[in-house]
N, C-alpha and C positions, 0 to 999 in steps of 0.2 A: 626514966627507964632504969631498973635496978641492974646491978652487976650480973646477977644470975640470969636475967632475961637476955642481956647482951651476949654473955658467953654461950647460952643455948642457941641464940640466933647465929653466931659465928660457927658453931658446930653444925647446925643445919645446912649452912652454905657450903662448908667443907665437904660434908657427906654428899651433897649434890654434885660437886665438882669431881670427886674421885670415884664415882660410880664406875665399876668395871664389869665387863662381861666375862663369862667363863666358858671354856670348852669342858664338858663333862663326858668322860668316857664310861661306857656301860659294859658290864660283863656279857659275854656270849659263850656259847659252847663250840664255836667254830675256829677261832683264831688261837694260834699257839702263843706261849709266852714270848718266844723269840721274835715272832712277827710283830707283836704288840710293842715290845721293847725297841726293835729296830725302827718301827713307825714313829714312836714318840721321839726318838733321837733325831730322825730325819725331818719330821714335820714340826715338832714343837721345840726343837733345839735343846732337848734334855741331855744331861750327862747320862752315862750308863747307870750310875747309882739312882738318879732321879727316875729314870725310865723303869728300872727294876722295882723300885718302891711303888710307883704308880700301878704297875702291872699287878703287883701283889695285892695292893689295896682294892683294885677293881675285882680281882678274883675272889677275895674274901668278903668284901663289903658290898659288892654289886655295882659300885660306881666310884669315880674319883674325879675331882677337878684336876685337869692336866695342864691347863694354861689359862691365865687371866690377862685381861688388857682391854684395849679399844676394839670395838666391833670390826672396824675396817682391817685390822691386823688379824683378828681371829677367824673371820669368815672364810678366807681362802684356806687357812690351816684346817678348819673343821671339814671343809669340803674335801680336802686331800685325804684326811683320815677316813672319811666315808668312802672315797674312791678305793682306798686300800682295804676295804671290807670291814672296818671297825665300826662299832656302834657308838656314835658320838652325837652330841647336841650342843648347840650354842645357846647359852642362857644369859 
């Protein structure tokens, strides 16, 4: 086995081990910036600056990844965002 093949094999294994899920927040015409920011601080443990940046990205780009990690941690957070009236999905 060549060195190049071995390195590629190690990279493939590492990529499989660190696969993360993401909560993606989508833009809507219903929620205020303040509500989105407060929700991200409460649910996703964002700082005020993080929450403001995410809210701005969602507004201008249409969506933004607001949290990444393991599914078991993200699923209840995504559910809470949905309960708060935000448009979010877990991918």
